[in-house]
N, C-alpha and C positions, 0 to 999 in steps of 0.2 A: 321584415328584415332591418332593422332598430345600425345608424351611424348617427355616431355623436361625434359631429364634426369642429371643430379651433381652429379659428383665423389664427395663423400662427406668423410672426418671427422669425425662429430657426422650431424646428424637434429632431428626438432621433429616438432610437430604440437600441439597447443592447441588451446579450442574450450571451452569458457565460463570459461576462468582458470585450467581445466586442461588438462594436455594429455592428445590423444588421442590416439598418436606414439612417438614411439621414438628405435633412430637408433646409432648404432656407425658407424665406417669406412660399406662404401658401397653408396647408387643410391638413393638419391632424384625422386621420379619421379611424377612430373607434368604431368596431366593424365586429354587430351583436347578429349571430342562426338564428331566432324562431319555428322546433315544426312545424311547418306546413311551410314555408318557400324553397321557393324553384328561382328558373333562371332566369321565369324572365321579369320576378322580380328584384335582382341580383340591378338584371340594368334597369329596370326601374328608377332605381337609389341609388345608380351609376349617375345617370341621367339627371337624377335633385339633386347629387353634391357637385361633378362635373360646373353645373350654370345654376350654384344657390349665386347669388349676389348679393358677397356681403365682404366686397372690399372697393377702397376705396374711391371715386375717378375726380377728376379736377378741381372739380363744385369740394373737396368732401365728401360727398353722398353717395351708398353702399350703394352704388349701382352693377358694378363690379362684377363677377367671376375670373375662376381661380386659374381657367385663362390665359382671360384679356388680363391680369394684370402677371401675366407667364411663370404662373406659382406653379408648387409641383405637388403633390400626396403623399403623404408616410400611411399608410392602411396598416392601422393591426389591431387581429383579433380579440376580443374582449366578450369572454362568452356571461360574462356578469353582469351588460345591460340586458340580457333579460331573464335576470332575477324577477323569480313572483317575492313580492318586501311587504307585498297588501297588508301578511297579518305574522304576528311577532316576534319575536328577536333574530330571526336567523333567515338568510334566501334559502327561498328553495330557484330547481333552477328543471324543473320538470320542462318548463316549455322551452325548452333551449333543443336542438336539432337534435343528434349523437355529432357521435366529435367525426367519423367516418363524411357520414352530409354537412355538413358545416365547413370543413376544409376544403369542399371540392366548392361550395357555391364562397366561398373566402377568396383561393383561387380565382376558381369563375370571376364574380366582381373585379378583382387586381388588373386576371388579362382587358379588364373592360376594360377599366380607366387607361387601363396601353391603348389598347384601341382604335382611342377617342383621341389617342398624342399628348393622355398626360403625362409627362413626365414622375414617376410610380416606384419607389421606396417600400419595403415590407417591415413586419416584423418574421417571426418564426414560426406561425400557427401552433397553439398547447403548449410549448416552451412557455417559461418563468421573464417575463420580459420585464426591461429596465424601461420605462417613456418619461426621455423629459426634453421640456419646450419650455417655449417663453411664449405666454397663449398672449394675440396682441390686442387689446381694445379695453380688455378680456372680452371677446366675441364665439355664445359656445350655442352652438342648435343643436336641436336634435330631430333627427329624422326616417322619418320609419313610417313607410309602403307591406 
């Protein structure tokens, strides 16, 4: 399971010209689900995302996590994160989980974020989404479990 996280000043996702999720300060989480991923991996990744210290403390050091700064998370499914790009000029997606398994684990991850007290917004699984963000830093990290 992969999370590409971006520290943002704001982010939103739109489907069919309607906003499905929007946040101010926090994390945009692009989530990819691979074959073999399970609930234990989703929980482990959620713990890592929620505790990852990439926000500045009073001394300007990146010592605080999203909860400590009162931030939110916007979770967007992104199957392209699991693409095989090692050869050729076209990505392969054979490493991705089935759509049913990916959607289940995406929803499970979102619920795990909410269970940890994170203000959580979402995109819409399997839809064509437009994501807007103001990356703060920029700070972008690849987390994988």
